[in-house]
N, C-alpha and C positions, 0 to 999 in steps of 0.2 A: 756306562753310558752316560755322554752328555746328553740331558735333558731341558730344552728351551721350556721358559712357563712363558708363553704368551698372553698378554693382559693388556685391558686396557682398550685401544678401540675408537672410531667415531661413534657411536651407535648408543643410543640413549640410557643404556645399561653398563655404559665403561666401569660405573661405580661398583659397582657387584661384582666388575669383571675384575678391579684392582685387589677387592676382598675375595675373590678365589683364587687369584695368582698369590695373596699371602698365605692362602690354604695348604695350597698345592706348596710351593715352596716350605714351609714350616712343617709339613707331615710327608715331605718323599723320603722316603728308605736310602740313608745315606751310604747304606753298605752295596746298595745296588747302584745309586745313581748318583750324579754330580749335577746339582740344579744349576742352571743359568738362565735368569730372570732378563727375557725380553720385552721391553713397553712399547706398545704399540703406540704414536699417539693420535691425536685424532686428525691429524693430517697423512696419515699414512704412513711414516716414518718408523724404523725397526730399531731401537735402541739397546743396546746392551747396557744391562745396570748392575748396580751390586747390590746387597741385600739391604743396606740402609735404607733402600727405597721405601722399602715394606715399614719403615718407623711412623713413616704419615698416615694421616688419617683419610686423607681422598686425595685425587690427583692433582686437583688445584693447590694444594699446599707444596706441592713442587714443581709443578708444570704448568703454567709457564714460569721459570725464573721471576721471582720481582724484579732483579738487575737488567733483564732483560724487556721485564712490560717498560720500564724507566725508559730504557733506550727509544723504546718506537712511540714517545712523549705521549701515551694511553694511561688514562687517568687510575689511580691506584684505590680510588673508592669501590672498585666492583671487583669481584672475584670473578674472574672466566677463566674459560679455557680457550687452548692454545691460538683456536680458530677465529677468536673475536680482535685478534691483532694482527687482522686483514695480510694483506701481500705483503710477506716479509723478502728480502736483499738474500742472496743467496748466502753472503756473508754471516746474515743475521741467522738464517738456518743453522749454517752453520756451529754458530755460536752457541745457540738453542738448542742445539741437541746436546751439544758437548759437554752443556752444563751438568748432564744428569749422567752422560754415558758416554759410549762410542757407539755411532750410529751404522749401520752395517744394513749392504744390499742384498736380495733374496739371493743372487749370485755366490755370495760369501759364505751364508749360512753353513753348509759343510765342512766350514772352517773352526767355526765355532760351537755346534752341536751336530748329534746325530738324530734326535728325536724332537718332535714339538707338541708340547702339552698345552693343548688349547683352552684357556681359562677364559675365552670371550664368549659373549652374548650379542644378539642381534647381529644385522647386516654390517660391513660385508665377511664379519670373524665366523660365521656360526651357517652362512647360508649357500655355501659351497665355495665361494672367493675365494677365500683364503686355503680354501681345503686344495682349491686345483691349482693355485701360486707353489703349494709345497708339493704337490706331484711334480707339477712339470721342475723342480730342483729336484728332484728325487729325495725329499724328506719325508719319513714317517709319520704321519702325525695321530694322535689322540679322536677316539670319538667314531660315528660313521664316516661315511665317506661322501664323496661328492653330490650321488643320487639322495640319499639319504639325508642329507643336509639340505639340499635344495627342496626337499618336499616337505622338510620338519620345519621352514622358517615362512609360510605360507599357508595360514589358515585356510584360505577358501580352497585350497587345493585340498589341504589337507581334511577336511568334511567330508569332501567329496570321496575320497580313496577310502577313507573310514569308512563310511557307510557301504559302498562295493565290497570291503573285506568283513565286515562285521555283521553287515545286512540289517542293520539301524537305522532309520531313517532320523535326519536331523533337518527340523525346517530351520531354512535361513535363505537369504535375500542378499544380495548387494546394490549399493546406490553408489554410481561414478558421479566424482565431483563434479563434473560438466553436467551432468543431469539438475543436482544440487544447485547449481547456480542458474539455473536456466528457468528451472519448471519450479511450480509452487509449494512450497515447503508445507502447507496445509493439506493438499492434495497427496503429497507424498507420504505423509501421516497416516492420511487415512487407508491408506493402498498399504503401509505396514503392518497395520492396527488389523486390515480385512483380512492378510494370510498370516501372521504372527498372534494376532491379538495381544492383551498388555498382560505382564509385562515382558519388556526384549530385552536383548543385550545388542549394544553397538561396539565395534571392534575397530582399530586398525589390521586389516588384514597381514602387516606383514611387523607391526609393533609387539617386540617382547615385553617381559617384565609383566606383564598387565597395566602398562602404564596408558597405553591407548585402551581404556576399557568404560562402559558407562553402563548404567542402569536406567532405564526408562520404565517407570513402575507406573505413573499417573498419566491419567487422559490429560496433557498439557502439551499445547505445541509448544512454550517455551523452551521447556527441558528436554523434548524430541531435539529442536534444535541447538539448543547447546550440546549434547551428545555427541549430535555430528559433526558440528565443529571440531568438538575436543578430541575427536579420531581422525579430522583430518588434520592435527594440528595446528590449527588455526584459532586468532583471539581477534574481535572485535571490540577497540577501544572508541566509546561517545568521548566528543568535547565535555558535556557534561563530569563524566567520570575522572576524567585527565585534569579539567580545572577545580575538583574537590579535594586535589591531593596537593599536600603542600611539597617541599624539594626532598623534606626526607622520606615520603609517603613514594615519590615516583621515581627514586632510587630503592626503594626497597622492592617496587613493582617489576621495575628491570631486573634487579638484582634477582628477583625470583625466575623469570623467564629465561634467565641465564642458568640455573637449577634443569639439567635437562631429565633428572628423575622425576621434577616437578611440573616443566613446563615445556613450551616448543621448542627453546633452546635459540642459540645464536649459530650462527649467519639467518636472519630471516627476511624476508619480503616485505617491506612497506609498500601497501595500496592505497591510496586516497579515496576518497569517494569520487566517482566518474562523473557527478557532476560538478565538480569543485576542480579535479586535478586529473590528468590523465596518467599512463605509466606507471612503473613500481622498479622499486630503489632495492639492493641486496645492502642491509647495515648487522656489519660485523659485530663492531662493538656496544654496549649498551647507553656510553655517554653518545656517540654520536646520535643514535635513533635519542633521546634524551631531548637532542637539540633540536632534531627534525621535530619533534612532535611537540615542543614548545611552540616552533616558530609556525607549522601548519595549524594547528588550533587557534593561534594569533588570528588569521582568517578563515577558518572553516567553524563552521557552527554543525556538523554533521559528525563524521565517525572515519577513522582509520582501520586496514584490516593488517595485520601480522601474520602471516603463513613460514613455517618453518621450511629452508631449503629441503628439508629431508622429510615432505608431508606424503602423505597418500595419494593416489588418484581414484580412489575408491572407500567406500564402508562394507563393512559385512556384519550386518544384522541376521540373530539368529533369536530363536524362540527361549523365553527365559525356563531354565530347568530348576525345578523344585525338586529336592532330594539332599540325599547325605554328599557331602562333596568329597572327594578321595584326589590323591596323588600317588602314581604307581611306580617304581622305578620296576624295569627291563633290563636282563644284563644275556650273556649266551655262554655256554660253555664253549670246550674243546671243540665241541663235534657241530657247531654252529647251530645249535637249539636253544631257543630262546628260554631264558629262566625271570618268572617273574619275580617280584621281590613283595614282604607282606605292603599291602597298600595303608598310607595312613591316612587316617581321617582329618581334616580342617574347618574345624567351627571358627570362622572369621569373628574377632569382633567387631569387626567394620562391616559397612555395609557391602563393599566387595575385596575379593583376595586379589589386592591390589600390589603396588609397587611394595609400600609398604608393610602391609601385613601379611607379604611372602615372606620379606627378606628381615624381618622385624620379629622374632622368636615371642616376644609380651606381647604381641595383638593377633593370637590366634590361639587357638585349644588345639590340638594335634593328639590324637592317638591311634596306635597303633597294634591290631590292626585297626581298620576303619570299624564299627559299631554296626553291621549288618549280621544276618544269618550266613552261614557255611556254603551255602547254597549260591549268595551271591557274592561272596568272596570268590570262590572257583569260577564264576561267571567273570567277573574282574580278571582276573589270572587269562582265563580264555582268550578274550576279546584283544587286551594288553599282549600278549604274545602270536595273535594273528597277526596285530596290526605292528609290531615289530616287526616280524619276517616280512608282511606284504611291503613294507614302506624301506626294507633294507636298513633297517637302522643298526643291528648288528652290535657293537661293542657294549653301549650303554644308553639309557636314554632314560626319559620321564615323562609319562604318560596321564594328564589329568580327566577328570568324568565325576558323572553322578549316580547313585545308586537313586533311583525312583520311587515313589509311593509304592508303583506296582509292583516292584522289583525288576524290573529291567534296568540293565547299565548302557548308560551313556556315554561315549569315550569324547575326548575335544583336546586342540592344544597338547599335541607335542611336541616336548622339548629334549636337542638332539646333543645338547649340552648342558646336562642337568646344572644349577647353581651349584658351586664349589665354597660357599662361605661355610661359616663354622655351625650356623644353623642348618644347612643345607640337608632336604629332604634323604639325598640320595646317600648320605653317611648315615642317614639315623636306619635306614632302612639295611644296609648293607651289614652294619652291627650286630644286628636283630638275625643274622646269618652267623654270624662268629666272626667278621670280619672288619678291623678297626680302620682309622682312616687310612694311616702307613698302607696298609694290606689292601686297601680298594683301591687307591692310586698305584699300587704293583700290579695289580688287577685288570684296571683300565688301560696301562700301559702295553702288558704282555696279550691283551686281547686287541689293541689297535692292532700291534704287530703283526697279529694273526692274522687281522683282516685285511692290511695293506699289501701283506702277500698274495692273495688273490687279486689283485688288481690287472695280473700279468705285465707289471711296470717293474722293474728291477728287482724281482722275482729272487733269486740268488741272494743277492744281499741279503733281501727283510727276511729271510729264512734261515740265515745265518745268523742275523741278529736275533731272532726269535730263539734259536737253540742255544747262544752264547746265554740269552738270558735267564733259559729254564733251567741251563746249568744253575746259573747263583740263586735263581729261588729256592732251587734243590737243595743246594750246599745250604742257605741260608733258613732255610726251614728244618733242616736236619737238625741246626746248630741250637734251636729254640730250646730243647730241652737241657742245654748246657750254660746257659746263659746264669748268671747272677740273679736271683728273683729281687725285686726291688717294690717298699710298698708306696702308693700314693694315699695317704689319709686325709681323708676329708669328712665336711661334715659340721659335726659340733653338737654341744647341748642349750646354746644362748643363741646368739644372733647371727646374720650375715650368712645363711645355710647355702643360698643359692651362690653367693658370692664364690663362694669356696667350693664349688662344686664347679662353677666355671675355671676358674683356678687351677683344680686338679685334672681338668682336659684338657688344659694347654699343655701342663705339668706332662700327662701322660702322652701327650701326643708327641713333645720333646723329647723323651724319653725313648719312645716308639721309633722314632725316624732316626735317632741316632743309633741306635741296634746293640748296644754294647750291653743292656740289661734287660731283663723281661720284667714289665711294668705289670703289679697285680693292684685294682682297685680296692681301698678296703674304707668304708663309712662308719664314723665313729656318732654313736645316738646313746641314750641313759640317761644319767644328769651329772653334774660338775663331780661328785662323787663315786659315781660307778658309773666308770665306762663300759659300753657295748660295741664290739667291734663284729663288722662284716664283712667275711671275704666277698666281691661280687664277681660276677663274671662282665667282661669287658660291654655288654652292651648296656648294663643301668647307668654305667657311667654317663651314658649319655641321652637319657633321659631328658624329661625338659624342667623337673627341679626335685630336688633334694626330699621333697614329699610324693613325689611319684616315685620315686625311688622305695623309700619307707612300704608304700602301701603297696609295691610287686614283693617287696622280699621274700616272705613263703606263700604267695599266692601262686597258683596252679598256674602253667604255662596256656597260653590259648592253645587249641588243638589246630588253628589253621596256622599257627605261627611253627608247629610242630612240623607241619606238612613241608614248609617253605625251606626250615633249617633240613630237612630231609632230601628234598629236589635239589638243595645246593650244598651239598654234601662231600662232590668232590672238588668243589670249587671251594669250597672251605678248607678241606684239606691240603689243597696245592698253597695256597697261601699261608693258613694259620697254623696248619699243624694239626690243630685238633678244635673244636669250639666247649671249652668246660662251662659247663648250664648251671653250677650249682654254687648253691648260696650256701657257706660256712660261717660260723658262730664260733669266735676267735676271743681268746684271753690276749693278753701282752705276752706272755710265755710263749703262747699256741705261734704268737706272729714272731718272734724270736727263732722261732724254728722252722720258720718258711720262708724267711726273706733276710738278706743280708743291712739292708739298711731302710729306711723310712725318709719319703720325702712331706711333710707336712703341710699341707695347704689351708689347716683351720683359721677360722679367724673369730677374733671375739671371743678368745677366752684366756684366763690366765697362765702365763708362762712357767712361771717360777715356784708354786706353791705344791704342796705332798700330791694333789690330785690334778697336776699339770702332766699334759700328753709328754712334755720333756722330761719330765721327772720319770715317770714310767716307766719311758722308752729306756733311759739311762739305768734304772733298775733292772732290766731284763739285756741290759749290757748290748742295746741296737743303735749303732750311729743314726743321726737323723739332720735333717737340711730343712729351716723353714722357708717356706717360697712365699714371697712377696708382692 
């Protein structure tokens, strides 16, 4: 089956989508699927690309190409997205998209792929818009359908529906942008405090990845105004602030605005102080805005307002919930019954579980399951399953929430396309029930086909695709016991342990996705002269650190994880065959009896002395490869 991986898009979460597209590409099972990368640029073009695109670190490293930027005569001092190039001629657009691949139209999709895996985030990739386009052209796609996607993008609607489903009331209110601009900010602040108290949370109703989120903790009007403006994606710049910057600082300020994960992004609307100048102008490129601001502040002594063209028309304000934060994935079995995964406890190192803390694992401490009593864990599952059913999420979703001090559970912010980056919680939770990332992606595709077959559109073809895929999955799972075993040896006794773990995870993913071998994680510990080997269940490989693995080696499994494994047993059996949960202490001789070769991802250890891993593997006649 040809699987298109859709990534990119116009939203503020496009870089996380790019990281997710990489993960899907490198982990997709090559025995079942042929990956077809499809980059969606921020102008809405669909571009077939090749795998070399994933060698880049960010979208702006390859798009727009420098050669095209030069032809537009825009400054190269700024690193911009393609929308900052302004209106391009038809010939320039063709040259732009051809520079990285082959542009295709929706009516041509069927010529190039059979299924669309959506690694998209935010509107319009996650809100039902792209889903509707794909349904129109008869292309099955991953994740929830149009209804679940539309419900999952609107935080205000989510709260109302979650309250109806769970019976748990959530204190919230909204302030319209027009009201904010017309009424006294001090009066509005007093009204919010009277209804919600302090602290409270301000959110952009449709902004994802927690970018448009701020917490107001103090009884301070300035903090309140800053939070509202942030979630309206609007900046106010005074003459004093601009005058205090030299040329380098001005360019750095405008560069930060272009970084959509940090600020409002371009294009943006420039509005002058109405007492000085009337009207508004849209600026696409930071160089043009720099020139405008220099000119404007040469005669104005007041301020300018900069607003994203994708700003919000209102903000959502919620009472702050104090408690233990968690995130819980939910999938479904073949009878369409929701199966909740082990909820992950999240302890942010930052004030808010925001864009950076969510997607940079070093910024948070994560525990599975969240550290609350069994009664609360079961209540999390009850509510998560009820919301997933009520909002028609189906295939896969992630729902966040809090366990409050009184033991009650409050859910918020469902995510219908969970992040697919290497640190994403959905992979960490799926591996706890025995599915590695490759098997998880196969589950998502298969479950999505089942969901699409229920829409009453192209039913026969969807059912045929589902039957064909089931046959291939059964055949591949049946071959697992026949595949040669190989070891992924990681850890060590000196330094760079977590770097070794990250390299082991990447190596495991590559081998698992190729499907030729059965990879087995093996941890090396002990001392330089006395090595200790531990054959690990796959879930150990995806823990936060080698230290976390060591602490869990012979610890008793949490009873709630045991329950989750039992509830998902049929899913695990279908995609993984079985889940070997045993930790085994091995010698090098034992290892030679189990595996045919060893991939070494250990760093910072001797490679040539008598106690080296390489020497000891050679002594037991095991083939090895050093992975760097």
